[in-house]
Backbone as ProteinMPNN parsed JSONL, in Angstrom:
{"seq_chain_A": "XXXXXXXXXXXXXXXXXXXXXXXXXXXXXXXXXXXXXXXXXXXXXXXXXXXXXXXXXXXXXXXXXXXXXXXXXXXXXXXXXXXXXXXXXXXXXXXXXXXXXXXXXXXXXXXXXXXXXXXXXXXXXXXXXXXXXXXXXXXXXXXXXXXXXXXXXXXXXXXXXXXXXXXXXXXXXXXXXXXXXXXXXXXXXXXXXXXXXXXXXXXXXXXXX", "coords_chain_A": {"N_chain_A": [[63.236, 106.861, 123.234], [63.206, 103.185, 122.754], [66.154, 101.183, 122.04], [66.929, 99.149, 119.209], [66.698, 95.854, 119.465], [69.053, 93.096, 118.622], [68.465, 90.031, 116.662], [70.457, 87.16, 116.897], [70.891, 84.446, 114.987], [72.608, 81.217, 114.348], [73.313, 79.702, 111.385], [73.377, 76.157, 110.934], [75.105, 75.205, 108.542], [77.066, 73.935, 106.35], [76.795, 74.68, 103.886], [77.938, 76.639, 101.393], [76.273, 78.764, 99.736], [73.608, 78.297, 100.832], [74.013, 79.7, 103.248], [74.954, 81.869, 102.171], [72.188, 83.386, 101.135], [70.608, 82.835, 103.314], [71.816, 84.869, 105.012], [71.154, 87.229, 103.532], [68.858, 87.446, 103.185], [67.916, 88.546, 105.988], [68.218, 91.235, 106.049], [67.305, 94.37, 107.096], [66.096, 93.115, 108.824], [65.164, 92.798, 111.907], [67.733, 90.87, 112.58], [70.247, 88.556, 112.124], [72.337, 86.618, 110.842], [74.658, 83.921, 111.233], [77.589, 81.557, 110.67], [77.071, 78.53, 112.068], [79.739, 78.44, 114.454], [82.595, 76.465, 114.239], [81.515, 74.141, 113.094], [81.864, 72.573, 111.169], [83.956, 70.862, 112.437], [82.511, 69.731, 114.477], [80.234, 66.657, 115.079], [78.503, 65.267, 112.572], [74.867, 64.811, 112.815], [73.039, 62.243, 112.138], [70.805, 61.551, 109.472], [67.689, 60.901, 109.599], [65.072, 60.574, 109.049], [61.599, 60.241, 107.683], [60.976, 62.456, 106.511], [61.527, 66.279, 105.185], [60.764, 67.955, 107.593], [61.386, 66.267, 109.408], [64.171, 65.42, 109.41], [65.544, 68.577, 109.436], [64.623, 69.233, 112.521], [66.176, 67.035, 113.398], [68.851, 67.974, 112.93], [68.945, 70.424, 113.811], [68.018, 69.843, 116.653], [70.518, 68.766, 117.394], [72.56, 70.084, 116.59], [72.016, 72.25, 118.513], [72.539, 71.647, 120.893], [75.506, 71.158, 121.483], [76.03, 74.119, 121.188], [75.421, 75.916, 123.256], [72.794, 77.57, 124.41], [72.812, 79.442, 121.688], [70.702, 80.635, 119.015], [70.227, 77.997, 116.955], [69.769, 77.487, 113.893], [68.653, 75.034, 111.219], [68.42, 73.378, 108.302], [66.463, 71.433, 106.148], [65.948, 69.976, 102.575], [64.512, 69.75, 99.141], [64.471, 68.21, 96.15], [61.052, 67.969, 94.106], [60.232, 65.407, 91.883], [57.698, 65.336, 89.216], [57.869, 63.403, 87.027], [59.42, 61.793, 87.749], [58.02, 60.519, 90.519], [57.737, 62.045, 91.967], [60.638, 61.645, 93.177], [64.067, 63.506, 93.095], [63.655, 64.305, 96.0], [63.541, 63.709, 99.571], [66.206, 62.888, 99.817], [67.638, 64.58, 98.204], [70.231, 65.37, 98.049], [72.05, 63.637, 97.953], [71.342, 62.468, 95.058], [72.869, 61.195, 93.309], [74.791, 59.572, 94.075], [72.877, 57.443, 95.577], [71.872, 56.453, 93.326], [74.131, 55.384, 92.119], [75.771, 56.362, 90.214], [77.887, 56.792, 87.798], [79.092, 59.11, 87.042], [81.953, 62.27, 86.546], [82.871, 64.913, 88.305], [81.677, 67.769, 90.529], [79.294, 67.302, 93.248], [76.975, 68.897, 92.817], [77.06, 68.941, 90.214], [77.32, 66.433, 89.162], [75.084, 65.459, 90.689], [72.755, 66.761, 88.689], [73.298, 65.916, 86.252], [72.507, 63.468, 86.492], [69.939, 63.466, 87.313], [69.14, 64.405, 84.494], [69.328, 62.13, 83.237], [67.939, 60.348, 84.393], [65.347, 61.221, 83.787], [65.508, 61.504, 80.681], [65.599, 58.503, 80.802], [63.041, 57.63, 81.509], [61.741, 58.472, 79.693], [61.148, 60.931, 78.873], [60.825, 64.211, 77.189], [61.894, 66.846, 74.893], [62.018, 70.141, 75.588], [60.942, 71.273, 77.808], [60.901, 68.628, 81.028], [59.506, 68.208, 83.144], [56.741, 68.841, 85.513], [57.925, 70.415, 88.255], [59.124, 70.876, 91.997], [60.275, 72.687, 94.424], [61.215, 72.059, 98.233], [61.051, 73.1, 101.487], [62.023, 72.819, 104.623], [62.743, 74.622, 107.741], [64.135, 75.006, 110.964], [64.343, 76.095, 114.199], [66.295, 75.876, 116.95], [67.184, 75.7, 120.456], [69.451, 74.805, 122.792], [68.527, 71.881, 122.452], [66.11, 72.327, 122.549], [63.133, 72.673, 120.04], [62.14, 75.264, 118.765], [60.774, 77.161, 116.941], [59.091, 76.602, 113.496], [58.987, 76.178, 110.075], [57.743, 76.054, 106.88], [58.175, 75.614, 103.478], [57.003, 76.262, 99.726], [58.079, 76.366, 96.257], [57.1, 76.103, 92.859], [58.044, 74.705, 90.104], [59.73, 74.058, 86.979], [61.288, 71.053, 85.081], [64.237, 71.628, 83.098], [65.677, 70.942, 80.08], [68.383, 72.019, 79.243], [70.719, 73.268, 80.781], [71.363, 76.713, 82.301], [72.056, 79.402, 83.465], [74.499, 80.947, 85.89], [74.502, 81.113, 88.398], [73.281, 80.566, 91.861], [73.301, 77.317, 93.043], [73.174, 73.45, 93.5], [70.493, 72.027, 92.107], [69.822, 74.214, 91.356], [70.516, 75.069, 88.064], [69.114, 73.914, 86.285], [66.35, 74.228, 87.114], [63.543, 75.844, 86.472], [61.556, 78.836, 86.235], [58.186, 79.419, 85.159], [57.165, 81.975, 85.305], [58.687, 83.925, 85.935], [60.754, 83.81, 83.71], [63.073, 82.654, 83.896], [65.68, 80.682, 85.242], [66.636, 79.272, 88.741], [68.997, 79.606, 88.739], [69.44, 81.955, 86.995], [68.898, 84.117, 88.427], [68.796, 86.959, 90.407], [70.027, 87.469, 93.534], [68.237, 88.887, 95.206], [65.968, 88.459, 93.852], [65.827, 85.547, 93.518], [65.271, 85.05, 96.351], [63.039, 86.073, 96.632], [61.091, 84.423, 95.39], [61.73, 82.12, 95.891], [61.492, 78.458, 97.77], [63.132, 78.493, 100.181], [63.215, 81.415, 100.752], [60.572, 81.585, 101.198], [59.843, 80.278, 103.394], [61.78, 81.068, 104.918], [61.071, 84.007, 105.538], [58.656, 83.05, 107.196], [59.462, 82.204, 109.447], [60.753, 84.291, 110.036], [58.755, 85.651, 110.888], [57.669, 84.403, 112.925], [59.548, 85.158, 114.821], [59.755, 87.524, 115.34]], "CA_chain_A": [[63.249, 105.52, 121.643], [64.033, 101.813, 123.657], [66.762, 100.719, 120.994], [66.24, 97.966, 118.359], [67.427, 94.253, 119.371], [68.794, 92.436, 117.581], [68.291, 88.532, 117.438], [71.399, 86.455, 116.113], [70.696, 83.11, 114.69], [73.48, 80.872, 113.928], [72.923, 78.523, 110.486], [74.303, 75.002, 111.185], [75.089, 74.171, 107.402], [78.576, 74.23, 105.34], [76.436, 74.779, 102.449], [77.816, 78.597, 101.291], [75.346, 79.257, 98.909], [72.448, 78.103, 101.614], [74.353, 80.298, 104.261], [74.524, 83.181, 101.76], [71.141, 83.141, 101.008], [70.044, 83.472, 104.808], [72.067, 86.42, 105.3], [70.889, 88.342, 102.742], [67.719, 87.454, 103.623], [67.866, 88.911, 106.907], [68.826, 92.309, 106.0], [66.729, 95.063, 106.809], [64.744, 92.54, 109.854], [66.352, 92.936, 113.149], [67.77, 89.335, 113.015], [71.415, 88.236, 111.751], [72.209, 85.325, 110.414], [75.77, 83.991, 110.941], [77.471, 80.557, 110.313], [77.96, 78.38, 113.648], [81.26, 78.239, 114.831], [83.073, 75.089, 114.857], [80.095, 73.266, 112.61], [83.198, 71.089, 110.642], [84.404, 70.308, 113.705], [80.998, 68.925, 114.938], [79.935, 65.216, 114.09], [77.238, 65.285, 111.948], [73.976, 64.014, 113.19], [72.437, 61.374, 111.45], [69.653, 62.092, 109.208], [67.216, 59.256, 109.115], [63.569, 60.915, 109.556], [61.389, 60.655, 106.786], [60.642, 63.624, 106.012], [61.98, 67.552, 105.689], [60.607, 68.632, 109.168], [61.608, 65.342, 110.231], [65.534, 65.545, 109.244], [65.623, 69.458, 110.062], [64.81, 68.828, 113.621], [67.131, 66.022, 114.05], [69.872, 68.829, 112.894], [68.647, 71.695, 114.656], [68.199, 69.765, 118.184], [71.396, 68.026, 117.798], [73.629, 70.92, 116.672], [71.834, 73.252, 119.153], [73.325, 70.834, 122.226], [76.595, 71.003, 120.916], [76.57, 75.485, 120.767], [74.435, 76.068, 123.929], [72.843, 79.23, 124.416], [72.695, 80.065, 121.18], [69.605, 80.086, 118.382], [70.622, 77.265, 115.544], [68.667, 76.632, 113.004], [69.052, 73.942, 110.407], [67.277, 73.469, 107.108], [66.33, 70.158, 104.966], [65.235, 70.874, 101.204], [64.699, 69.15, 98.382], [63.868, 68.752, 94.755], [60.801, 66.735, 93.576], [60.096, 65.595, 90.142], [56.666, 64.703, 89.072], [57.842, 62.497, 86.162], [60.213, 61.026, 88.687], [57.266, 60.289, 91.067], [58.635, 62.926, 93.684], [62.224, 61.458, 93.589], [65.047, 62.576, 94.427], [62.569, 63.962, 97.242], [64.615, 64.096, 100.504], [67.562, 62.225, 98.898], [68.155, 65.531, 96.765], [71.642, 65.874, 98.072], [72.643, 62.281, 97.641], [70.915, 61.362, 95.006], [73.778, 60.469, 92.359], [75.345, 58.531, 94.82], [72.264, 56.743, 95.459], [71.904, 56.075, 92.236], [75.317, 54.665, 91.66], [75.725, 57.405, 89.065], [79.26, 56.854, 87.723], [79.921, 60.2, 85.618], [82.801, 62.981, 87.527], [82.241, 66.574, 88.233], [81.201, 68.216, 91.644], [78.509, 66.688, 93.735], [76.126, 69.317, 91.991], [77.262, 68.623, 88.302], [76.709, 64.647, 89.217], [73.214, 65.202, 91.024], [72.369, 67.35, 87.719], [73.429, 64.753, 85.152], [71.794, 61.82, 86.734], [68.822, 63.754, 86.964], [68.433, 64.304, 83.394], [70.016, 60.821, 82.724], [67.214, 59.558, 85.059], [64.46, 62.003, 83.112], [65.515, 61.016, 79.498], [65.32, 56.838, 80.594], [61.787, 57.97, 81.843], [61.177, 58.918, 78.104], [60.944, 62.485, 78.919], [61.694, 64.481, 75.755], [61.715, 68.073, 75.208], [62.427, 71.838, 76.666], [60.641, 70.825, 79.183], [60.872, 67.672, 81.036], [58.497, 67.4, 83.772], [56.863, 69.86, 86.498], [58.736, 69.678, 89.603], [58.915, 71.909, 92.77], [61.175, 72.523, 95.547], [60.621, 72.278, 98.866], [62.257, 73.188, 102.281], [61.924, 73.156, 106.194], [63.819, 74.713, 108.396], [63.678, 74.809, 112.497], [65.081, 77.152, 115.454], [66.131, 75.347, 118.292], [68.351, 76.146, 121.596], [70.04, 73.929, 123.846], [67.973, 70.793, 122.208], [64.22, 72.554, 122.132], [63.019, 73.094, 119.335], [61.522, 76.867, 119.469], [60.487, 77.169, 115.739], [59.349, 75.757, 112.26], [58.457, 76.828, 108.92], [57.807, 75.028, 105.478], [58.21, 76.647, 102.312], [57.624, 75.659, 98.698], [57.531, 77.161, 94.787], [57.283, 75.365, 91.722], [58.884, 74.752, 88.523], [59.687, 72.993, 85.775], [62.666, 70.6, 84.895], [64.053, 71.878, 81.815], [66.754, 70.1, 79.087], [69.549, 72.556, 79.344], [71.825, 74.29, 82.145], [71.12, 78.025, 82.202], [72.499, 80.351, 84.353], [75.807, 80.627, 86.593], [74.51, 81.607, 89.801], [72.757, 79.299, 92.801], [73.898, 76.163, 93.604], [72.421, 72.376, 93.393], [69.543, 71.718, 90.733], [68.984, 75.631, 90.308], [70.215, 75.85, 86.393], [67.596, 73.181, 85.779], [64.56, 74.493, 87.721], [62.392, 77.277, 85.568], [60.115, 79.105, 86.544], [57.765, 80.203, 84.03], [56.282, 83.638, 85.99], [60.071, 84.577, 86.113], [61.234, 83.529, 82.687], [64.247, 82.565, 84.496], [65.725, 79.589, 85.933], [66.914, 79.817, 89.594], [70.624, 80.371, 88.532], [69.694, 83.349, 86.321], [68.326, 84.77, 89.046], [69.731, 87.78, 90.941], [70.076, 87.311, 95.079], [66.94, 89.292, 95.544], [64.588, 87.85, 92.931], [65.473, 84.505, 94.19], [64.794, 84.776, 98.202], [61.182, 86.969, 96.795], [60.537, 83.133, 94.736], [62.165, 80.272, 96.431], [60.782, 77.802, 98.33], [63.863, 78.428, 101.629], [63.099, 82.343, 101.011], [59.244, 81.404, 101.802], [60.098, 79.577, 104.638], [62.305, 82.327, 106.155], [59.899, 84.762, 105.854], [57.301, 82.889, 107.511], [60.325, 81.833, 110.669], [60.673, 85.619, 110.984], [57.388, 86.554, 111.55], [57.348, 83.737, 114.232], [60.309, 85.208, 115.885], [59.263, 89.046, 115.596]], "C_chain_A": [[63.616, 104.799, 122.207], [64.768, 101.635, 121.934], [66.382, 99.227, 120.552], [67.156, 96.679, 118.69], [67.55, 93.591, 118.273], [69.229, 90.599, 117.787], [69.313, 88.155, 116.307], [71.043, 85.078, 115.993], [71.95, 82.356, 113.88], [73.197, 79.205, 112.936], [73.674, 77.233, 110.804], [74.321, 74.309, 109.683], [76.461, 74.544, 106.882], [78.074, 74.667, 104.461], [76.775, 76.279, 102.634], [76.626, 79.246, 100.724], [74.077, 79.381, 99.738], [72.624, 79.637, 102.982], [74.188, 82.096, 103.767], [73.089, 84.073, 101.423], [69.928, 83.526, 102.391], [70.162, 84.868, 105.377], [71.593, 87.326, 104.628], [69.746, 88.506, 102.962], [67.012, 88.477, 104.465], [67.954, 90.298, 107.045], [67.529, 92.98, 106.115], [65.54, 94.278, 107.943], [66.036, 93.053, 111.032], [66.833, 91.595, 113.516], [69.478, 89.622, 111.992], [71.815, 86.984, 111.878], [73.847, 84.759, 110.259], [76.271, 82.265, 111.088], [77.784, 80.138, 111.56], [79.06, 77.969, 113.431], [81.547, 76.949, 115.01], [82.251, 74.268, 113.79], [81.226, 72.38, 111.712], [83.588, 70.589, 111.511], [83.617, 69.197, 114.283], [80.335, 67.157, 114.352], [78.626, 65.774, 113.671], [76.051, 64.606, 111.92], [73.399, 63.273, 111.799], [71.029, 61.443, 110.83], [68.746, 61.35, 108.704], [66.036, 59.35, 109.147], [62.808, 60.856, 107.869], [60.729, 61.675, 105.934], [61.005, 65.201, 106.179], [62.15, 67.532, 107.057], [61.311, 67.478, 109.538], [63.215, 65.716, 110.699], [65.727, 67.251, 109.604], [65.806, 69.861, 111.644], [65.588, 67.875, 114.274], [68.68, 67.332, 114.169], [69.976, 69.718, 113.856], [68.792, 71.218, 116.019], [69.881, 69.524, 118.482], [73.033, 69.217, 117.274], [73.449, 72.19, 117.634], [72.385, 72.911, 120.614], [74.581, 71.13, 122.258], [77.231, 72.94, 121.12], [75.42, 75.827, 121.77], [74.464, 77.524, 124.243], [72.384, 79.868, 123.17], [71.725, 79.556, 120.025], [69.846, 79.429, 116.809], [69.501, 76.774, 114.892], [69.108, 75.989, 111.805], [67.983, 73.959, 109.381], [67.126, 71.69, 106.453], [65.354, 70.667, 104.164], [65.632, 69.461, 100.766], [63.859, 69.349, 97.266], [62.716, 67.847, 94.549], [59.887, 66.894, 92.292], [58.801, 64.567, 90.007], [56.911, 63.296, 88.068], [58.814, 61.306, 87.266], [59.25, 59.939, 90.17], [57.809, 60.676, 92.79], [60.022, 62.563, 93.988], [62.777, 62.981, 92.494], [64.352, 62.841, 95.987], [63.953, 64.063, 98.522], [65.84, 63.515, 100.65], [68.089, 63.362, 97.816], [69.58, 65.409, 96.686], [72.44, 64.6, 97.851], [72.054, 61.491, 96.659], [71.551, 60.694, 93.441], [74.452, 59.642, 92.943], [74.418, 57.508, 95.128], [71.876, 55.783, 94.629], [73.315, 55.37, 91.202], [75.861, 55.059, 90.315], [77.681, 57.478, 89.099], [80.157, 58.141, 86.861], [80.628, 61.456, 86.879], [81.944, 64.079, 87.399], [82.082, 66.542, 89.705], [80.282, 67.279, 92.159], [77.408, 67.373, 93.193], [76.06, 69.09, 91.314], [76.871, 67.113, 88.731], [75.238, 64.534, 89.544], [72.627, 65.643, 89.751], [72.424, 66.511, 86.366], [72.488, 63.889, 85.571], [70.429, 62.177, 87.209], [68.59, 63.917, 85.933], [68.894, 63.08, 82.85], [68.72, 59.867, 83.248], [65.786, 60.015, 84.104], [64.406, 61.674, 81.576], [65.405, 59.257, 79.867], [63.515, 57.007, 80.856], [60.816, 58.237, 80.61], [60.582, 60.046, 78.16], [61.523, 63.001, 77.83], [61.402, 66.03, 75.584], [62.386, 69.509, 75.495], [62.423, 71.291, 77.89], [60.518, 69.382, 79.627], [59.973, 67.171, 82.099], [58.436, 68.52, 84.842], [57.422, 69.201, 87.413], [58.691, 71.338, 90.699], [60.14, 71.549, 93.85], [60.854, 72.9, 96.633], [61.738, 72.708, 100.262], [61.678, 73.635, 103.799], [63.134, 73.425, 106.838], [63.004, 75.155, 109.986], [64.645, 75.567, 113.279], [65.454, 76.221, 116.317], [66.979, 75.711, 119.073], [68.75, 75.15, 122.758], [68.707, 72.864, 123.866], [66.28, 70.736, 122.088], [64.221, 73.068, 121.1], [62.09, 74.454, 119.369], [60.061, 76.981, 118.253], [60.486, 76.425, 114.566], [59.065, 76.583, 111.083], [58.908, 75.776, 107.754], [57.587, 76.046, 104.478], [58.503, 75.676, 101.227], [57.824, 76.525, 97.143], [57.88, 75.59, 94.042], [57.666, 76.088, 90.558], [58.77, 73.839, 87.856], [60.992, 72.717, 85.791], [63.124, 70.839, 83.618], [65.468, 71.115, 81.216], [68.475, 70.23, 79.591], [69.452, 73.285, 80.4], [71.522, 75.322, 81.596], [71.115, 78.72, 83.251], [73.433, 80.198, 85.069], [75.708, 80.758, 88.003], [73.701, 80.183, 90.854], [73.888, 78.055, 93.093], [72.684, 74.773, 93.09], [71.639, 72.237, 91.921], [68.99, 73.243, 90.124], [69.173, 76.093, 89.165], [69.294, 75.241, 85.74], [66.299, 73.397, 85.975], [64.617, 76.164, 87.24], [61.56, 77.552, 86.194], [59.415, 80.167, 85.79], [57.046, 81.611, 84.505], [57.153, 84.308, 85.912], [60.728, 84.596, 84.702], [62.917, 83.226, 83.048], [64.333, 81.304, 85.293], [66.31, 80.073, 87.118], [68.696, 80.315, 89.494], [70.428, 81.251, 87.755], [69.498, 84.362, 86.949], [68.96, 85.853, 89.794], [69.248, 86.987, 92.755], [68.708, 87.34, 95.383], [66.05, 88.848, 95.046], [64.345, 86.254, 93.184], [65.221, 84.083, 95.431], [63.545, 85.363, 97.586], [60.692, 85.107, 96.613], [60.54, 82.103, 95.581], [61.69, 80.131, 97.474], [61.528, 77.935, 99.999], [63.521, 80.178, 101.517], [61.971, 82.292, 101.698], [59.016, 81.29, 103.411], [61.139, 80.307, 106.117], [61.897, 83.22, 106.509], [59.311, 84.198, 107.061], [58.66, 82.883, 109.102], [60.415, 83.641, 111.417], [60.02, 86.326, 111.731], [56.956, 85.654, 112.943], [58.297, 84.217, 115.66], [60.075, 86.607, 116.148], [57.929, 89.106, 116.951]], "O_chain_A": [[64.7, 105.176, 122.652], [64.155, 101.869, 120.892], [65.778, 98.376, 121.206], [68.265, 96.557, 118.171], [66.79, 93.414, 117.32], [69.946, 90.059, 118.629], [69.238, 88.565, 115.148], [70.878, 84.495, 117.065], [72.294, 82.855, 112.809], [72.987, 78.08, 113.39], [74.878, 77.449, 110.946], [73.789, 73.221, 109.462], [76.846, 75.685, 107.142], [78.893, 75.326, 103.818], [76.307, 77.036, 103.485], [76.079, 80.206, 101.267], [73.384, 80.379, 99.541], [71.715, 80.325, 103.446], [73.716, 83.071, 104.351], [73.043, 85.302, 101.486], [68.887, 84.182, 102.417], [69.37, 85.659, 105.889], [71.584, 88.433, 105.165], [69.338, 89.667, 102.993], [66.014, 89.121, 104.144], [67.772, 90.715, 108.189], [66.586, 92.511, 105.478], [64.37, 94.66, 107.993], [67.199, 93.454, 110.978], [66.481, 91.102, 114.588], [69.743, 90.64, 111.352], [71.671, 86.311, 112.899], [74.399, 85.096, 109.212], [75.411, 81.554, 111.608], [78.506, 80.816, 112.291], [79.439, 77.281, 112.484], [80.913, 76.257, 115.807], [82.846, 73.192, 113.855], [81.077, 71.172, 111.901], [83.584, 69.372, 111.326], [83.985, 68.043, 114.506], [80.11, 66.832, 113.186], [77.883, 66.539, 114.285], [75.972, 63.735, 111.053], [73.379, 63.756, 110.667], [70.074, 61.397, 111.605], [68.784, 61.043, 107.513], [65.488, 58.256, 109.284], [63.41, 61.378, 106.93], [60.1, 61.574, 104.881], [60.822, 65.595, 107.331], [63.171, 67.243, 107.68], [62.2, 67.872, 110.293], [63.56, 66.129, 111.806], [66.462, 67.146, 110.586], [66.731, 70.551, 112.071], [65.707, 67.825, 115.498], [69.352, 67.519, 115.183], [70.919, 69.818, 114.64], [69.535, 71.874, 116.749], [70.455, 69.944, 119.487], [74.207, 69.048, 117.604], [74.321, 73.056, 117.708], [72.641, 73.81, 121.414], [74.893, 71.473, 123.399], [78.432, 73.203, 121.187], [74.346, 76.057, 121.212], [75.37, 78.352, 124.337], [71.604, 80.81, 123.308], [71.692, 78.341, 119.831], [69.718, 80.056, 115.757], [68.618, 75.969, 115.189], [70.11, 76.508, 111.313], [66.867, 74.452, 109.546], [68.112, 70.956, 106.527], [64.384, 71.371, 104.442], [66.334, 68.561, 101.227], [62.928, 70.147, 97.15], [63.072, 66.688, 94.76], [59.202, 67.804, 91.826], [58.744, 63.422, 90.454], [56.266, 62.268, 88.274], [58.641, 60.088, 87.309], [59.72, 58.916, 90.666], [58.064, 60.175, 93.885], [60.594, 63.08, 94.948], [62.177, 63.413, 91.51], [64.393, 62.037, 96.918], [65.098, 64.443, 98.278], [66.492, 63.697, 101.678], [68.778, 63.116, 96.825], [70.184, 65.346, 95.616], [73.621, 64.74, 97.533], [71.985, 60.269, 96.789], [70.94, 59.956, 92.667], [74.833, 58.731, 92.207], [74.951, 56.404, 95.017], [71.593, 54.618, 94.908], [73.375, 55.025, 90.022], [76.307, 54.278, 89.474], [78.46, 57.944, 89.931], [81.264, 58.171, 86.323], [80.035, 61.615, 87.946], [80.887, 64.277, 86.801], [82.292, 65.468, 90.269], [80.34, 66.215, 91.543], [76.524, 66.556, 92.937], [74.904, 68.773, 91.034], [75.719, 66.838, 88.397], [74.394, 63.836, 88.982], [71.744, 64.838, 89.455], [71.516, 66.565, 85.537], [71.58, 63.615, 84.786], [69.702, 61.236, 87.526], [67.409, 63.588, 85.827], [68.771, 63.098, 81.626], [68.462, 58.81, 82.672], [65.133, 59.056, 83.692], [63.271, 61.553, 81.115], [65.015, 58.667, 78.859], [62.819, 56.275, 80.152], [59.587, 58.223, 80.551], [59.528, 60.239, 77.554], [62.562, 62.515, 77.383], [60.493, 66.424, 76.315], [63.615, 69.526, 75.561], [63.283, 70.957, 78.706], [60.036, 68.663, 78.752], [59.629, 65.99, 82.126], [59.445, 69.13, 85.198], [57.527, 67.985, 87.573], [58.369, 72.47, 90.337], [60.731, 70.484, 94.027], [60.222, 73.956, 96.66], [62.963, 72.661, 100.147], [61.006, 74.644, 104.013], [64.214, 72.85, 106.707], [61.833, 75.484, 110.174], [65.811, 75.603, 112.886], [64.486, 75.472, 116.446], [67.908, 76.229, 118.453], [67.909, 74.928, 123.629], [67.941, 72.816, 124.829], [65.493, 69.843, 121.774], [65.078, 73.916, 120.856], [61.231, 74.459, 120.251], [58.856, 76.92, 118.5], [61.43, 75.679, 114.306], [58.913, 77.791, 111.269], [59.88, 75.026, 107.655], [56.957, 77.095, 104.612], [59.358, 74.791, 101.197], [57.523, 77.705, 97.328], [58.484, 74.566, 94.362], [57.676, 77.249, 90.15], [57.964, 72.914, 87.946], [61.852, 73.483, 86.224], [62.444, 70.264, 82.768], [66.292, 70.739, 82.049], [69.329, 69.44, 79.994], [68.462, 73.827, 80.891], [71.329, 75.248, 80.382], [70.149, 78.674, 84.013], [73.584, 78.981, 85.177], [76.662, 80.557, 88.756], [73.654, 79.014, 90.47], [75.099, 78.123, 93.303], [71.63, 74.987, 92.492], [72.195, 72.34, 90.827], [68.27, 73.531, 89.167], [68.577, 77.092, 88.765], [68.672, 75.732, 84.797], [65.339, 72.978, 85.33], [65.309, 77.151, 87.49], [60.784, 76.775, 86.749], [59.738, 81.351, 85.694], [56.313, 82.166, 83.686], [56.868, 85.5, 85.793], [61.37, 85.634, 84.537], [63.822, 83.667, 82.339], [63.374, 80.849, 85.916], [66.659, 81.249, 87.023], [69.318, 81.183, 90.106], [71.539, 81.733, 87.534], [69.744, 85.473, 86.481], [70.15, 85.542, 89.834], [68.343, 86.184, 92.981], [68.02, 86.374, 95.715], [65.053, 88.735, 95.76], [63.252, 85.691, 93.133], [64.968, 82.904, 95.68], [62.639, 84.99, 98.331], [60.065, 84.544, 97.51], [59.617, 81.368, 95.93], [61.384, 81.051, 98.232], [60.85, 77.616, 100.976], [63.572, 80.5, 102.704], [61.996, 82.829, 102.806], [58.353, 81.898, 104.251], [61.227, 80.207, 107.341], [62.099, 83.586, 107.666], [59.452, 84.892, 108.068], [58.508, 83.882, 109.805], [60.259, 84.08, 112.556], [60.216, 87.129, 112.644], [56.163, 86.036, 113.804], [58.121, 83.964, 116.852], [60.213, 86.925, 117.329], [57.434, 90.183, 117.283]]}, "name": "protein", "num_of_chains": 1, "seq": "XXXXXXXXXXXXXXXXXXXXXXXXXXXXXXXXXXXXXXXXXXXXXXXXXXXXXXXXXXXXXXXXXXXXXXXXXXXXXXXXXXXXXXXXXXXXXXXXXXXXXXXXXXXXXXXXXXXXXXXXXXXXXXXXXXXXXXXXXXXXXXXXXXXXXXXXXXXXXXXXXXXXXXXXXXXXXXXXXXXXXXXXXXXXXXXXXXXXXXXXXXXXXXXXX"}
């Protein structure tokens, strides 16, 4: 019987939460996901594309050129809120800073607080403030060449109260009615089954396989 070969993918992210999701999702497949060595010392590419996929391609190509021979995966993701006409979208990670939000806290805390502020300013009230979706684009490149790409979404609602201690980003405010939980209340396995990033990554694994 031929030995199973393991494919190693290097994730170009400094976000520990994202990396943990990718590592967990690869379990059981002939794939391992590792952090891209030295990424903190590498120059960050300018993410100036108009789409998630465009930004993911920019990052995957740039980092793969700095890591010759390696399969480098980059992602771009965001939250689209209907009551805010799709904002924050591709600017999700920079939402509070873009809006000049003056509150304190971590980047995630500030983005969440600013999201609630914007929704209240838009006149939304009640427990459920708006329909929304998470979107993720994943791209794998090697030596500057894009090899595979995938796209995933998941639908949910933005609620008015934080729920859950897990996850990161907007997860404490993103409620999925079919699960009865916010993403921050889900186990890693539950989240990976329904999340935008999980769906995109499973599609990538099929392409690689």
